[in-house]
N, C-alpha and C positions, 0 to 999 in steps of 0.2 A: 530212225532212218528206215526207209522202205526196204523190204526183203529183196535181196539181189543187187542192192546198190554197192558201190565201192567207196572205200575211204583211202585217201592217199596221204601218207605221212612222210615228210621230209626231215631227215636229221642231218645237221651240218655243224661241224666245228669250224667256225669262221676265223679262228686264229687272231682275234682282236682286230681284224681288217688291216693287218700290216702288209698284206700283199705278198708275203713270202710263200714260196711253193715247196719248201721242204728240202732243198739242196743244202749241202754243207756250205757252199759258197754264199747262198742267201743268208744263212744264219751268221756267218762270219762278217759279211759286208753290211748287213742291215739289222743287226740285233738291236740297235738303238731305236728302231721303230716301235719296240715294245714300250719305250718311254715317250717317244713322240713320233707319230706317223704323219708325214707330209700330207697336206690336204688333197693334193692331186692323186696320191696313192690311195688314200681312203675313199675318195670319190670314184676312182676306177674300180675298186673292189665292190662298192655299192652297186655300180652299174652291172657288174657280173652277177651279183646275187639277185638283183631285181630281174635281170634277163632270165636267170634260172627259174625263179618263181613263176614268172609269166609263161615260160615254156611248159613246165610240168604241172602247174596249177594244183598244188597240194591243198588238202583240206586243213592240215596242220603242219606248221613249220616249226621245228624244234632246233634251237640254236644254243651252242655253248661257246665260251670265250668271246663274249660280246662286251664292248666298251660302252659306258654310259654316255652316249652322244645322241642328241635329238635327230641328227642327220641320218642315223641308222634306221630310225623308224619311218622317215618320210617316204622312201620308195615302196614301203610295204603297208601303207595305210589303207590299201584295198581290203585288208583284213580288219574287221571291226573289233576283234579281241587281240590285245597284245599285252602280255604279262612278262615282266622281267624283275628278277630279284638278285640281290648280292649273293655270290656263290659260296661265301665263306661262313655265313651265319652271324647273327647279332652278337653272340658271345665271343666271336673270334676277334683277336686283336687286328687281324688284317682288314676286317670290315670297317675299321675306324681310321686306318691310315689313308691319307689322301689319294695316292695312286691306286691302291688295291680296292678301295671301297667302290670304285667305278667298274669293277670287273663283274659281269653279270652272266646269268643263264636265263633262258626264257623261251616263250613260244608265241606264235601268231596262230589264230584260228578263225575259220569262217563263221563259226557259231559259238555261243557260250557253252562251255563244258564246265561242270563242277570240277574243281581241282584242289589239291593240297600240296603245299611245299614242305617236304620232309627235310630235316637237316641231320645228316649222319653224325655219329659220335666220333668217328675216326677220320683222319686225313684233313688236309687244308681245304680242299674242294668238297664241301659237305652237301650242297644243294641237290635234291632229287625231287622232280615233279611227278605227281601222280594225277593224271588227267582221266576223268571218268567219261569214256566215249559212250558207254551205255551202262545200264544197271549191272551188267554182268562182265563188262570189259574195261580194264584199266590200262592206260598207256603210262609206263614209267620211264622217265628220261633221266639218265645219270651221266656223270663225267668222273671217272675213277682216277685214283692216285697214280703217279708215276712210280711209286715204290711198291714192289711186289707184296711185301708183308702187309702194308696198309690196304692194298687192293683186296687181299684175302679177308681182312676184317670188314671192309666195306661190303664185299659180296655176301658175307654172313649176315650183315644187317639187312641187305636187300632181300635175302632169302626169307628172313622173318616177316618182312612186309608182304612179300608175294604169296607166301604159303596160305594166307587167309583170304586171298582173292580167288574168284572162280576162274576167270580168264584174264590173261595178262599178255601185253606186248612190252618187252623191256628193250629199250634202245639207248645208245649212247656211245661215247668215246671210252672204251674199256681199258685202253692202254695195256693190253695184254702182250707185253713184249716177251713174256715167257711162253707164249703160244696158247692155243685154245684149250689146252688141258687145265688151265687156271679156272675155267668155267664149268668143269665137270661137276663140282659139288652143287652149284645152284641149278644146273640143268637137270640133274637127277632128283634133287630134293623138291623142285618146283614143277617137275614134269614139263620142261621146256624143250624146244628144239632150236638149234641155230639155223636161221633162214639163209644166211650167207653161205656160199660155197667157197672152196679153196681159191677160186679165181676172183672172188669179190674183194679185191684189195683196195685199200683207201689211203695208205700212208707209205712214203711221202707222196704228195699229190703229183709232183713232176714225173716220178717213175715209181709207182706204188709197188711195195714189196711186202707189206703187212696188212692184215685185216684187223684194224683197231676199232673201227666204227661198225657196230653190229646191230642186228635185230634178233632178239630171242623171243619166241612166241610159245604160248600154250600149244601142246601137241595137236589139239583138235580144232585150232583156228584155221579157217580156209584162206590161205595166202595165195593171192592171184599172181603176184609178180614182185621181184626185188631187183633193183638196178643201182649200180654205182655209176654216178654221172661224171663225165669227163670235163669237170669245171676246175679251172686253175685260179681260184680266188683266195686260196688259203693253202696251208701245208697239208691239209686233209682234203679228201674228195667227199662230196655229199653223197648220201645214200637214200634211195626212195623205196618205200614199201607200199604196195597196193594190197589192201585187205578186202576180201569179198565178205560183205556183211550178211 
């Protein structure tokens, strides 16, 4: 990439395209959408996601909680690269059960980047992508456990991966319901900084109260801008990072 160019990275937990926005009422009335989402709801969510991508024009779109459905890919085929893998890992029992084996994480990209799909040892959601934006910069995309003890183990695994990289952007749904203090270890060990501020809240989407979806970056990376986007297609809000290359 030419010096002075920018790279825009979108991270979004799309909540399996159920259209729920994170309210207790949503979960109570529509929890069956996790088993079957009506076509009109699914299509409405896809329209919102497609409009978001068309508006912000990211170079990389990173998604978690995606269902294996060809219709999800169609609005985003403007991106020549689209990579999606099962989020549990081949050795996990969940990856062989009909409903769960269609649960994916992945990314769309405007150009081909070398990448590696890591699978963590701990937790049910094991998939972690490492996308090589350049020889010296890796983008790592994760979706951590809802259980605090398991998140701690996963963060230790991520620390071991990141420590051998020169420059890193770590993004994902961290599920840090215990607060940002959960990230102190990986931030200090890997010389990272949290790009989000206390006002960059992402969950629940309807009335955000927590910053669960985050970007952590090497301290010397030139970050131009970070923005939480007011899109109500999921129970999380999307977050966009602009990196000055």
